[in-house]
N, C-alpha and C positions, 0 to 999 in steps of 0.2 A: 101514149100516156100524157095527159094534159096536166102539167104541174104549174100552178099559178105562182107568180113572183113572190107572193107573201109566204108560200110554203118553202120555197128556196131560202128566203130570208130567215124564216123561223128555224129551219134545219141548220143553217150556218150559225145562227145565234146560239143554238143548243150546243153545237160542237165546240164553238169558241168558248162558251160558258163552261163546258166540262173541262177544257184545257186550263182555263184561268182558275177554276176551283181546284183542280189538281195541283196547280203550282202554288196557290195561296194556302190551301189546306193541308198539303202533304209535302211538297218539295221545298218550300221557302225555308223551313227549318230542317237542316240536314239531319237525316237519321236513316238507319237501316230498318225497313219495315219488317214486322214479324210475319210469320206464316198466317196467323189469324187475320191480321190487317190485310195482307195481300189476298187472302181467300175471300174475305167479305167484299172488298172492292172489285175483285174480279167478277164475283157473282152480280154485283150491282151493274157493272158495265155490260155484262152479257144480258142481264135482265132488260136494260134499256134498249139494247139492240133487238131483242126478241119482241118487246112491246112495240117498237117502231115497225118491225116486220108485220106484226098483227094488225097495226093500223093500216099498212099498205094492203094487207089481205082484205080488210073490211071495206075500205073506201075505194080500192082500185081493182079488187077481184083476185081470184086464185092464181091467174097467170102471172101477174106482176108480183104477187106475194111470193109465189114459188121461185120466181127469178131472183128476187131479193135474197131469200134464204139460201138458195144455191150459191149466189155470189158471196154472201157473208161467210158461209161455212168454208168455201174455197179460199177466200182471202184470209180467214182466221188460220187455216192450216198452213198457208204460205207464210203468215206472220210468225208462226211457231218456228218455221224454217229459218226465218230471219234471226231468231234468238241464238242460233248457233254462231252467227257472225258477231252478234252483240257480245256474247260471252268472250269470244276471241279478242275483240277490240278492247273491252274493259279490262280483261286480264293482261293483255299485251301491254297496255299503258299503265297497268297497276293502279287503276282508279280506286280510291278508297271507297269502301262499301257505302258509307253514309252519303257520298256524293253521286252515286250511280243513278239514283232516281232523277236528279236534275238532268244528267246527260241523256237519259232515256226519254224524258218528257220533251226536251228540246228536239231530240231526234225524231220523235213522233210528230211534233208540230211541223218540222221540216218535211217529213214524209207526206203529210196531208197536203201541204202547199204544192209540193212537187207533183204528187199524183193528181191534184186538182188541175194543174196545167196539162199533164199528160192526157187526162180524161177529156178536157176541152179540145185539145188538138185531135185526139183519136175520134171523138164524136163528130167533129167537123169533117175529118177525112172520110169516115164511114158514110156520112150523109151525102158527100159529093163524089166519092170514088169507091165503087163497090169492090174493086179489085184489092182494096186494103185487107179484106177478109183473107185473101190468099196469103198475104204477108204475115198477118197475125197468126194464122194457122201454122205456117212454116216456123215461126219463132217458137211457138209452144211445142211443136213436135221436136225441134232441135233441142230445146231445153229439157224435154223429157228424156231424150237420148243421153244428154249430159248427166242427168240425174242417175241413170243406171250405170253409166261408165264410171261415176264417182264413188262406187260402192267401196272401193279399197283406198279411197283418198282420205287421209287423216292429216292434212296440212294444218298445223297448229300455230303458224306464224303468218303475219301479213308482210307483204312486200310493199314498200312505200310507193304510192303512185305519183304521177307527175304533179298533181295538185298539192299533195303533202310536201313533196320535195321543194316545190316552188314556194310554198308558204314558209317553210322553215329556213329557206335560203334568203328570202326577202325580209321576213319579220324576225327580230331577235326573240328567242324563246328561252324561258327559264328551264332549269333541269328539274325543279321540284314544284309540287303543287303548293299553291297559296290559298288554302281553304277551297272554296268553290268559285273563286274569282277567275275571270277569263284574261284579265290583264293585271299587271302589278308594276310598281316602280322599284327599281334597284339602282341605288346611287344616283337618283334623280332622273334615270332614263326609263322610259316605258317599255315593258316586255309583255309578250303574250305568255300564257301559262299552258301546261299540258292539257288543261281542261278545254281550252279553245281548240287545240289540235285534235282532241278526241271528238269534239262536235263535228269538225270537218270530216273525220273518219266515218262517223255515223251517217252524216249527210251523203257521203259518197256511196256508202253501202245502200242507203235508201234509194238513191238514183238508179243504181244497178238493178235492184229488186223490182223497181217500177217497170222496167223494160219487159218483163214477162208477166207481172201481176196484172197490169192493165189489159193486155190482150186476152188474158185468161178470163177476166170477168166480162169483157165485151163478147166473149164466146157464149156467155150465159144470158146476157141481156144487152140490148143496144140502147137502153134508156139511160141517158147521162145522169139523171137524178138518182136512179137505183145504183148505178156504178159508183158514183161518188159516195152515197150514203153507206153502202156495203164496205167500201174501202175505209172510210173514216171510222165507222163503228168497230171494225176489226182491229184497227190500229190503236184506238183510244184505250183499250184495256190491256195493251201489250206490256206496259210498265209493270202493272200488278202481276200479270201472268209470268213475267220474267222472274220475279222473286218467289212466286208461288211454286212453280215447278222445280226451281233450283236444280238439284242433281238429276232430275228425271230426264233431262235432255240426253244424258249418257245412255239411257235405256231405250230410247226410240231409234233402235238400230236399223229398222226397216222403213222409217218414215220416208226416206227418199224414194223408195219403191212406190209407196202410196201416192206421193206427189207426182212421180213420173207417170203413173197410170192416169191420174186425174188430168195432168197437163196434156198428155197424148190424146185422151178422150176429148177434151175440149178443143184441142187442135184439129182433130178429125171432124168434130162438129162444125168448126169454123170453115174447114175446107168444103164440107157438104153444103153449108150455107152459101159459100162463095160460088159453088156450082149452080145453085138455084138462082143466084143473083147475077150470074155470068153475063158480062157485056164485052168480054175480050174477043176481038174479031178473029183471032187465030185459034180459038177454042169453040168447036161446034158452030162455027160461022157467026159467033157473037150471040147465039141463042142460049136460053137457059137450059141447064142440064139437070133434069129431074128424075133420073133413073134411080137414084138412092133417096129415100124419104128423109126429111130432116128429123133430127133427134129432138123429142119433146122435152119440156122443162121437168116434168115429173121423172122421166127416165134419167136425166142429167143429175137431178138432186139425189135420186136413189143410188146411182153409181158412185157419187162423191161420198155419201155417207157410208156405204158398204166398203169402199176402198180405204177410207180413213179408219173405220172400226177394225177391219181385218188386219191392217198393218200395225195398228197400235196393240191389239191383242197378241199378235205373233211376236212383236218386239218385246213386250213385257214377259212373255213366256220364255223367249230365248235368253233374255237377261237374267231371269230367275234360274234357268237351267245352267247358264254359265257361272252364276254366283255359287250354285251348289257344287259345281265341278271345280271351283277355284279358277274360273276363266278370267276373272277380273272385271268383266263388263258390268257385273252387277253391283260394283262398289259405288255407292252413292255418297256424295259429300266429299269426294276426293280432292276438291279444290278447283274443279273445272267449271262449276256452276257459279252463279253470282254470289253464293255464300261460301266460296271455297277458301282455301288457306292462303298463306302468304307466298307460296311458290306455285302460281297458276300454271306455269309451263310444264310442270310435272304431270299434269292431268291429261287424260286422253279425251278429247272432245271430237266425236265423229262429225264430219262435215258432209253435207249433202251436195248435190250438184250446184244448186244456186249459191250455197255457202262457199263452195270451192271457187266459183266464179268471182264472188266478191273478195275472197281471200287473195286471189292473184291480182286483183285490180285495186284493192284498197290498202290503207295504211297498215303499219304494224312495226315489226322489228321488236327488239327486246325493250324492256322498261328502262335499261340503261342507255340505249342508243336512240330511243324514239324522240328525244328532245335534246336541245343543246342550248347553251347560253352564248350569245354573241356579245362580245365586249365592245 
């Protein structure tokens, strides 16, 4: 795929422009977006992503268009999984609802930068070392297994990681929020606020998620331009999606199964591709292994759509059945979502395998103990 420099520049300008517009038009004035506002802007961002994909389809053909849409849908599904962690982070630190947009937007910007770096490194590695496909495939299969094993994991608190502990030990931190400021002065001394700590928490989670998100999309396309665009467009609408689905996260009880199936499928696809590109001397004498045909893009796209549709429908049916039987999982608006009540810890927020991984590696603790003031 021949992507001219001007197209890269135009795409980057579009992405940066969307972030700047989001900040100036929505986040600069703190407020809690309504469902209508979140729905409209979610549709706008999805529409932009779809139009971009249609442009790829028209100018670069069906193969690359299919690869983009497969990557975008996969990354969007994994982004929904990220929302479980964002719920836990924001409720754990008791971030006021009107400031949550700013935290999420900065977190998205951090994620795009981090993933851009990961994509550049991954693309260079793939171009020079074909054995990287074996590693990527193994990462995805391992993550898929973790997703399934996490079915009974409902960890609702974060354990402070080394980055958070170091930050709070070195930098004096206030106990209370000071609007949406990252720093403030107390008795003439500069302190960081819990808002700054939350940003570090979001950034840490983004870094962890990139470890399996990037190999996943490289399993669908090896074109760096498509990998970056699919990642960026899937993340750009995440802030609006967070407020739109609100308590719906509690209902997606089978989402981790769908993600596990997708990650395992892409992992197997990568392993098969690694066999076809094999140059390892201890496997088949360094010759390519072509006994198993490679999986086509249409098959990949179809599998992803079917897996997500099936797990979503089954999740909603189970939640409805549990609600009718008084099982409790059907209760929406119980405080676990972004629009929850003042006691977020009372809510049950189901965590998937990726969310559990981030929960044990990222910050947290209670809202009383998550920050301190150093005199």
